[in-house]
N, C-alpha and C positions, 0 to 999 in steps of 0.2 A: 172183867169186862174187856172186850176186844176194842181198841182205840186206835185210829188212824190219826197221827199228828202230822198236820200240814205246816208248810213254811218253817221246816225244821233248820235251826242253826246248831253248831256244835255245843253252844252253852245250853239251849233247850234240851237236847239230848242228855247232857251231862246232868242237869238238875232234875229233870223228869225221872231219868233212870235212878239216880240216887235215891230219891224220896219215894219212889214207887215201891220200894223194898217193904214198906209198911201197909202197902195197899194191895199189891199183887195183880193189877192191872196187866193185860197183854198189851204192850204199846208197840206199834209199828211206826217208823218215821219216814216222812216224805219231805224232800227239800223242796218240792214244787209249791206254789200256793194253792189254795183251794178256790176253785171256780167252777163254771159249767163245764169245762173241758176236762178238768182233773177230777171231777166228782165221782167218775166210774172207779176211781182207785179205792174208794170207800166202801166198795162192795163186800160183803161178808162182815161188816164192822157194825157194832151197836153204837158206837159213839165216834164223833170225830172232834178234834182238838183244833182249833183255829186262832189265828193272830190278826193283828190290826187291819192289815190290807189284804186279807182274804176276801174274795166277793161273793158273799152270801146273799145272792140275788133270789128272786122268786124262783127262777129256772134251777139254779143250784140247789136250793133247798128241796124242790120237787124231786130232782134226780136222787139226792140223798134218802129221801123218803121212800122212794120206789125201791131202793137197794136194802131198806130195813133199818135205816140210822134212826134212833130214837132221840138222841141229846147232842147238842153241840156245845162244846166246853170252850168258851173263849178264854185265852190265857192273857187277858188285858182287861182294862176297866171300861174302855169305850165300846159302843155297840152300835155306832152308826152305820157301819158296813153290813148290818144284818136286816133283812127284810123280816121284821117280827110278825107282820101279818100273815106272810106265807109260812112261817114257823108254826104259828097257831093253826092254821088251816091244815097243815100236814102232820099235826100232832107231834111236832118236834120240840123238845124243851131247850132253851136257851139259858146257859149259865155263865156267870163272868167272874173275874176277880175284882170286886169293887174297890178294894184298897190293898195295895202291897207295900209301897214304901213311899209314902208322900216325900219323905225327906230326899230320896233320891232325885226325884223330878225338881223339886224346889231347889235344891243345891245346884243342880245342872243350869237351871235358870241364872243363879247368881254367877255361876261361872262364865256364862255368856256374858253377863253384864260387865264383870270385872276384865274379861278379856278384850271385849270390845272398847272399853274405857281406857285401860292401860295399855293396849296394844302388845300384850305379852306374846302373842302368837308371832308378830312381827319382830319383836326383840329377839325371840329364840332363833328365828331364821337368820337374822342379821349377824348375831354373835357367832353362829356356826360358820358363816362365811368370813369371819374376822373383821366385820363391821361393827365397832363399839360406839358410832354416834348416836346421840340421843335426839337428833333432829326428827321432827314430826311424830313424836311419840307422847306428845303431851296429852295428859288426860284431865280428869276433874275429881274433885272430892265427892264422894257419895255422900259423906255425912253433910246432913242439912238439906239434902235434895227431896223433892217430893216425888214418892213412887206410887203410881197408880196401879191397882191390883183389880182385874176383872174377873170374879169368880173366886169366892173364899171357901170352897169346899176343903176337903182335907189338904190337897197339894197347896191350894192358895193361902190357907191359913198358915201352914208352916213357913211359907215365902214370906208372908207379912212379919211373923216373928223374927225371921232372919234379917230382913231390911231394917225393923225396929232396933235390931242389934248393931247395925251400922250407923245408927243416929238419924236415919231418915225419917221424914213425915210421910207416914203412909195412908193413903185415902184408897177407897174401895168402892166397888159396885157389885152388888148380888141382890137378886130378888128376895133372897132369905138371908137376912142380916145375922151375923154370929155375934151374940151377946159377949162371949169371952173375949173376942177380938176387939170389941168396942171397949171393954173394961181395959184392955191392954193399950189402948190409945189410938186404935185404927178408926178413922173417920169415914163413914159411909156416905157417900154423896150421889146425886144422880149421875148418869152414865156421861152425859155431855160435859158434865162439871169435871169429872175426872179426865175427860179428854183434855179439857182446857188447862187443867192444873198441872198435870204430870210431867215432870222431867224425864222419867223413865216409866214406860208402861208395859205391863206383863200381864199376859193372857193365861188364865187357868180354868176357863169354863168349856163345858163339853159342846160337842158340834151338834147342833139342832138345826131344824129349818128357820128358827128365830135367829140363831147366832151366825149362820153362814154368811161369809163376808161381812161380819160385824165391823171389822176394820176395812172401810172403803174409802173412796175419794171424799166423801161428804165427811167422813170421821177425820180424815187426815186435815182437812181444812179448819177443824176446830182445835186441833192440837198446836202446842208451841213449836216455833221453828227450832229445828234441830233435835227434836225428842227421840229418845231411844226407845225401840219397840222390841219386845222379846215374846217369843211364842213357843211355848214347850206343850200346848195344848193339842190343837188339831189344826192341820194345814189350811183347810177352807174356812178357818176363822178369818184370815186375811185375804183380800183381793190382790193377788200377786201384781196384776197389772197396774192396780192404783198404787202399791207400794213401789213399784219400780218409778213410776211418775213422782211420787213423792221424794225418793232418792234423788232423782235428776234435778229437782227443783231446789233441794236442800231442807225441805220441810222435815223429811225423816232424815236425821243425822246419824243414826246407828240403827241396824237391824240384826238381830240375833234370832235365828229360827232353829228348832230341832225337828220341826215338822214342815210338810210342803204339801200344797193341795194337790199335786200330781205325783206325789211320792211313791205310789204303787208301782209305778214303772221303773223306779230308780233305786229307792232305798233298800238296804239289806243285800245288795248285790255288789260284786266287784266289776264295774264298768271302765276300770283304768284303760284298758285296751280297746275301747269301743267308741264309736262316735255317738254322743248323747243327741238326739234329735229334739230334746225339749230346750226350744230357744229361751224361754222365760227363766228357768233356773241358770242356764248358761248367762243371760243378760245379769241375774242377781250375783253370780259369782264374780263378774268382772268389776263390781264395785269395792272399792278398799275398805269401806265402812260396813260391809255385810260379813256375817259369820255364820255359816251353815254347818249344823252337825246333822248326821243320818238317822235320826229318831234313836238316840242312845241315851236319853235322859233317865230312862228305867233301869239302865244297865248297871246295877251295882249287885254284889253278892247276896246282900239281904233281900234285895227286891225279887232276884231270881229265886231265891229259897221260898218266899212267901208266894209267888206266883205258882210255883210247882206244887206246893203243898195245898194250896187253896184249890187249884185245878183237880187234883187227884181226890180231894175231899169231896169236892162237887161231884165227881163221878161216882165216887162211893156212896154218897147219899142216894143218888138216882138208882144205882144197883140195888140197894137195900130198902128201896121204895120209902124213904125218909124224906122229911120236909125239905125242899131245895131253897136253902136261905138266901142264895146269890142268884135266884131266878130272875130273868128279864122278861117281861110280857109286852105285848102290844098295848099302847095306851088306849 
C-alpha cells in the first residue's frame, strides 16, 4: 500500500523503515505536518500516516478523500486532533496505536517529579560552571507524600504502581475504577477530594470536551498551597493562564509539563534561532519552578518499535480487508 507519512522525524523514518520489511508498504516521508495546505501531497496515496499535532480537520479530510485516501493511520494513542464525523462522512477509516509503552510515559512523569523536586537540572548546570554550592537545592522526601492521579488507564496504572514503590500514598480519580489498583492500595476518591489531598498531582486522562481545561482557576483554588502538577497527557487539560496565575501566587509550587495546549506551533521543531511569539510559554519558561519538555515522554526504543509495528499492522489489516482492531469511530 502507498502511504504518505507526515510530520516525519529521523526516528520515525528509522523505525517505520526497519519494521516495514515485514509488510512491504511503499512509504513516502514528509517532514511537514498534515493540514489543509499540505493535504495535496497525499495525492496518489491510499493511506496517510499522521501524528499528534497534525490538523485532521473537516477540510483536510475532505481534501484527502477527494484524492483517493481511504485510511488515516495515527501513530499515537490520542485522536482529539481528528474530526471523526468528517472521516465517517467521507468514508475514511481512522486507526491508531492505543497502547505502545505505558511505562515510557509513566517513567517520564516520574522523571519530571524527581527533577523538579531535587533540582538535578540546576545542579548539573552549576557543577559544569564550577559552582558546588548546595544553596537553594533543597527538595523533599517523596516517601509518605500523597500523589493524586487523574486517569488510571494503561499509563496512569503504571504510574500508580511506580509511586507506590516510592512509598507514596496514591489516590486517584477515574470514572472507571481499576479493581487491580484498588487491591494494590490505590484509593479512588471524587475529583475534588483528589485536588484537596494531593501533594503531587499527575494527569493521565485523555483530552475530551469534558476534560478540556480540567485544571483551571477553580481547580487550583481547591488544591494545597505549593502543590506539584505534572502533565504528560494532553496540553489543553491545563488552562495555561490559570496555571501562570497560580504560579505567581505560590498556590502552584511546581509545574512539570511534557505537553502544552499551543504546542503544535512549537514542539518537534528547532526554534533556537527564532523569536518565539507565544507569550504564554515564554512566561512559563521564566519561572524557576517550571520544567518543560517537548512531548518526549513517548520517546523510548521500545515505544518507537511498538508504534511502528502497530501502525504497519493497522495498514496491512485494511489492505487485506481484515477487521480493524484499532479503529476509532465517531461516537
